[in-house]
C-alpha positions as CSV (number, residue, x, y, z in Angstrom):
1,M,-24.6,-13.4,7.2
2,K,-20.8,-13.5,7.9
3,R,-18.6,-11.4,5.7
4,L,-14.9,-10.6,5.5
5,I,-12.5,-8.4,3.7
6,V,-9.0,-9.9,3.2
7,T,-6.0,-7.9,2.0
8,D,-2.2,-8.5,2.1
9,S,0.5,-6.8,4.2
10,T,1.6,-4.5,1.3
11,S,-1.5,-2.4,2.3
12,D,0.6,-0.9,5.1
13,L,-2.4,-0.9,7.5
14,S,-1.5,-0.3,11.1
15,Q,-2.5,-3.0,13.7
16,E,-4.9,-0.4,15.2
17,I,-6.7,0.0,11.9
18,I,-6.8,-3.7,11.3
19,D,-8.3,-4.4,14.7
20,E,-10.8,-1.5,14.4
21,L,-12.1,-2.6,10.9
22,R,-11.7,-6.4,11.5
23,V,-10.0,-7.1,8.2
24,L,-7.7,-10.1,7.7
25,V,-4.2,-9.3,6.5
26,L,-2.1,-12.0,4.8
27,P,1.6,-11.5,5.4
28,V,4.0,-11.4,2.4
29,K,7.4,-12.8,2.8
30,L,10.6,-10.7,3.2
31,I,13.9,-12.4,2.2
32,L,16.7,-10.6,4.1
33,D,20.2,-11.9,3.5
34,G,18.7,-15.2,2.6
35,E,16.5,-15.6,5.7
36,V,12.7,-15.6,5.2
37,F,10.5,-13.5,7.4
38,K,6.7,-13.1,7.5
39,D,6.0,-9.4,7.2
40,R,4.9,-7.8,10.5
41,I,4.9,-11.2,12.2
42,D,8.5,-12.4,12.3
43,I,10.0,-8.9,11.9
44,K,8.4,-5.6,12.9
45,I,8.6,-2.5,10.7
46,E,10.6,-0.6,13.2
47,D,13.2,-3.4,13.4
48,F,13.3,-3.7,9.6
49,Y,14.3,0.0,9.2
50,E,16.7,-0.1,12.1
51,R,18.5,-3.0,10.5
52,Y,18.1,-1.7,6.9
53,D,21.7,-0.8,6.2
54,T,23.0,-4.1,7.7
55,F,21.3,-6.2,5.0
56,S,23.3,-7.1,1.9
57,T,20.4,-8.5,0.0
58,M,16.7,-7.8,0.3
59,S,13.7,-8.9,-1.7
60,T,10.0,-9.8,-1.2
61,A,7.9,-12.8,-2.1
62,A,4.2,-13.2,-2.5
63,V,1.8,-15.0,-0.2
64,P,2.6,-18.6,-1.4
65,Y,0.0,-20.9,-3.0
66,E,0.6,-23.8,-0.6
67,E,0.4,-21.6,2.5
68,F,-2.7,-19.8,1.4
69,A,-4.6,-22.9,0.3
70,L,-5.3,-24.1,3.9
71,T,-6.3,-20.5,4.9
72,Y,-8.7,-20.4,2.0
73,L,-10.4,-23.7,2.9
74,Q,-10.8,-22.6,6.5
75,L,-12.2,-19.1,5.6
76,T,-14.7,-20.5,3.1
77,Q,-16.2,-22.8,5.7
78,K,-16.5,-19.9,8.2
79,Y,-17.8,-17.0,6.0
80,D,-20.6,-16.5,3.5
81,E,-19.0,-13.7,1.5
82,I,-15.3,-12.8,1.2
83,L,-13.7,-10.0,-0.7
84,F,-10.0,-10.3,-1.4
85,V,-8.6,-6.8,-2.0
86,L,-5.1,-7.1,-3.1
87,C,-1.8,-5.5,-4.2
88,S,-1.2,-4.9,-7.9
89,S,-0.6,-8.1,-9.8
90,L,2.3,-6.2,-11.6
91,L,4.1,-5.8,-8.3
92,S,3.4,-9.0,-6.5
93,K,2.2,-12.6,-7.4
94,T,-0.1,-12.7,-4.4
95,Y,-3.2,-11.9,-6.6
96,E,-2.2,-14.7,-9.1
97,N,-1.6,-17.2,-6.3
98,I,-4.9,-16.5,-4.5
99,L,-6.8,-16.6,-7.8
100,N,-5.2,-20.0,-8.6
101,V,-6.2,-21.4,-5.2
102,H,-9.7,-20.1,-5.7
103,N,-10.0,-21.8,-9.1
104,D,-8.7,-25.1,-7.7
105,F,-11.0,-25.2,-4.7
106,K,-14.1,-23.1,-5.6
107,D,-16.3,-26.2,-6.0
108,K,-15.6,-27.3,-2.4
109,H,-17.6,-24.5,-0.7
110,K,-20.7,-22.3,-1.1
111,C,-19.0,-19.0,0.0
112,R,-19.4,-16.1,-2.4
113,I,-15.9,-14.7,-3.4
114,E,-14.5,-11.8,-5.3
115,I,-10.8,-11.4,-5.9
116,I,-9.8,-7.9,-6.9
117,D,-6.5,-6.6,-8.3
118,T,-6.5,-3.0,-7.2
119,K,-3.4,-2.0,-9.3
120,Q,-2.3,-0.3,-6.1
121,C,0.2,-0.9,-3.3
122,G,1.1,0.7,0.1
123,M,-1.5,3.0,1.5
124,G,-3.1,3.3,-2.0
125,L,-4.3,-0.2,-1.3
126,G,-4.7,0.6,2.4
127,L,-7.2,3.4,1.8
128,I,-9.2,1.3,-0.6
129,V,-9.5,-1.4,2.1
130,I,-10.4,1.1,4.8
131,E,-13.2,2.6,2.7
132,A,-14.6,-0.9,1.8
133,A,-14.5,-2.0,5.4
134,K,-16.5,1.0,6.4
135,K,-19.1,0.4,3.7
136,M,-19.4,-3.2,4.8
137,V,-20.1,-2.1,8.4
138,E,-22.8,0.2,7.0
139,G,-24.5,-2.8,5.3
140,E,-23.5,-2.3,1.7
141,T,-24.4,-5.2,-0.6
142,F,-21.7,-7.5,-2.0
143,E,-22.2,-6.1,-5.5
144,G,-22.1,-2.6,-4.0
145,L,-18.8,-3.3,-2.2
146,V,-17.2,-4.6,-5.4
147,A,-18.3,-1.5,-7.3
148,H,-17.1,0.8,-4.5
149,I,-13.7,-0.9,-4.4
150,N,-13.2,-0.6,-8.1
151,K,-14.3,3.1,-8.0
152,S,-11.9,3.8,-5.1
153,A,-9.0,2.1,-7.0
154,G,-9.4,4.7,-9.7
155,A,-9.6,7.6,-7.2
156,V,-6.3,6.9,-5.3
157,S,-3.0,8.6,-6.0
158,T,0.4,8.1,-4.2
159,Y,3.4,10.4,-4.1
160,M,6.6,9.2,-2.5
161,A,9.5,11.7,-2.2
162,I,12.9,10.1,-2.2
163,P,15.7,12.1,-0.5
164,T,18.6,10.0,-1.8
165,L,19.2,7.9,-5.0
166,K,21.4,5.5,-3.0
167,Y,18.7,2.9,-2.6
168,L,16.9,3.4,-5.9
169,K,19.9,2.3,-7.8
170,K,19.4,-1.2,-6.5
171,S,15.8,-1.4,-7.4
172,K,14.6,-3.3,-10.5
173,R,10.9,-2.6,-9.9
174,I,10.7,1.1,-10.8
175,G,9.8,2.0,-14.3
176,G,11.9,4.8,-15.9
177,M,14.5,4.7,-13.2
178,K,17.4,4.0,-15.4
179,A,16.7,7.0,-17.6
180,F,16.1,9.1,-14.5
181,L,19.4,8.2,-12.9
182,A,21.3,9.2,-16.0
183,S,20.3,12.9,-15.5
184,A,19.5,13.1,-11.8
185,I,22.1,15.5,-10.5
186,G,20.4,17.9,-8.1
187,V,17.0,16.2,-8.6
188,R,14.9,14.1,-6.2
189,P,12.5,11.7,-7.7
190,V,8.9,11.4,-6.7
191,L,7.5,8.0,-7.2
192,G,3.9,6.8,-7.6
193,I,1.8,3.9,-8.8
194,D,0.7,4.2,-12.4
195,G,-1.1,1.4,-14.2
196,G,-0.2,-1.0,-11.4
197,K,3.6,-0.2,-11.6
198,L,6.0,1.8,-9.5
199,V,7.1,4.7,-11.6
200,V,8.8,8.0,-11.5
201,K,5.9,10.4,-11.3
202,T,7.5,13.9,-11.0
203,K,10.6,15.5,-9.6
204,L,11.7,17.9,-6.8
205,F,14.5,20.3,-7.5
206,G,17.0,21.8,-5.1
207,K,17.7,21.0,-1.5
208,Q,14.3,20.9,0.2
209,K,14.7,19.4,3.6
210,N,10.9,19.1,4.2
211,L,9.9,16.7,1.5
212,L,6.2,16.5,2.5
213,L,5.8,20.2,2.4
214,A,7.6,20.3,-0.9
215,L,5.0,18.0,-2.3
216,I,2.1,20.3,-1.4
217,E,2.1,22.4,-4.6
218,T,2.1,19.3,-6.7
219,L,-0.8,17.9,-4.7
220,K,-2.8,21.1,-5.0
221,N,-2.9,20.5,-8.8
222,D,-4.2,17.0,-8.4
223,I,-6.5,17.4,-5.4
224,G,-7.9,20.9,-6.1
225,T,-10.9,21.5,-3.8
226,E,-12.3,18.0,-3.7
227,P,-12.7,16.2,-0.3
228,V,-10.1,13.6,0.4
229,T,-8.9,11.0,2.8
230,L,-5.1,11.3,3.3
231,A,-2.3,9.1,4.5
232,L,1.0,10.6,5.4
233,S,3.7,7.8,5.3
234,H,7.2,7.6,6.6
235,A,9.9,5.1,7.4
236,Q,11.5,6.4,10.6
237,D,10.0,9.7,11.6
238,K,6.5,9.4,13.0
239,T,6.6,12.5,15.2
240,Y,7.9,14.7,12.4
241,V,5.0,13.6,10.1
242,Q,2.4,14.0,12.8
243,N,3.5,17.6,13.3
244,L,2.4,18.3,9.6
245,I,-1.2,17.1,10.0
246,S,-2.4,20.7,10.8
247,T,-0.7,22.0,7.6
248,F,-2.4,19.4,5.4
249,N,-5.8,20.0,7.1
250,A,-5.4,23.7,6.5
251,T,-4.5,23.2,2.8
252,F,-6.9,20.4,1.7
253,R,-10.5,19.3,2.5
254,C,-9.4,16.3,4.6
255,R,-12.1,14.0,5.9
256,K,-9.4,12.0,7.7
257,I,-5.6,11.8,7.9
258,Y,-3.8,8.6,8.7
259,V,-0.1,8.5,9.7
260,T,1.5,5.2,8.7
261,Y,4.8,3.5,8.1
262,F,5.9,2.6,4.6
263,G,6.1,-1.2,4.8
264,P,9.0,-3.2,3.6
265,S,7.4,-4.0,0.3
266,I,8.0,-0.4,-0.7
267,G,10.8,0.4,1.6
268,I,13.1,-2.2,0.1
269,N,13.0,-0.3,-3.1
270,T,13.0,3.3,-1.8
271,G,15.1,3.3,1.4
272,P,14.6,4.3,5.0
273,E,14.2,8.1,4.5
274,T,11.3,8.1,2.1
275,M,8.2,10.1,2.9
276,G,4.9,10.2,1.0
277,V,1.3,11.3,0.7
278,T,-1.5,9.1,-0.5
279,F,-5.0,10.5,-1.1
280,L,-8.4,9.1,-2.1
281,K,-10.8,11.6,-3.6
282,H,-14.4,11.6,-2.6
283,S,-17.1,12.7,-4.9
284,G,-19.1,15.5,-3.4
């Protein structure tokens, strides 16, 4: 039996992880100064951040219906079971477009399909996909995979520390940001995904230069002593983040720590200096 997990590029999975787990990643669109790019294909993440301040306008667009329809028909002829594990439908129309394609063409194949709105984005989505892909390799049933994905979606949390409000002022996708900006002197927001939306989760005070270390006390309250898989995310400072792995390993019961880029889907809203931590709790 041939099975496949499909996600979208808002999952922020590195090419190394994609190749290792053999998942298919659908690229969302980036619209930069009116020019359309396929995420990770037409423009690399490093190039996006290097050019960040040169763009006057930036936005994202979902995987389009028309473009995906052909992919859907090809995949359903090749595979027996497909799981679509996707970005929050409140942040992207990718889930809606893929669901519409499925509803229009589901009678043309015998492939078993499940389309899941994880209510996550970035490495929150990425960690869910990673765990599901591992379970698939282990031989988990289709029903078991769906249950595992839904369970993982409820066990994921993301914290994104924002060093400057410069870029947030442009964003229209962050809940509570208008009120936050009105009283933000000397305060740095920490964003997260809540109920499928990008929201202000907590705050950092003062002039902490090390944003990831400043998050540790907050994370201790959420993680406690439970085992976790962690992702440390950055926009432009991979070496700096890698140097913190030992600190996080010493503080938490980490089964694995990934170091990843914040993709453009988040970076467009938060800026090139954002750093963050995503964790997935494991039971037992």
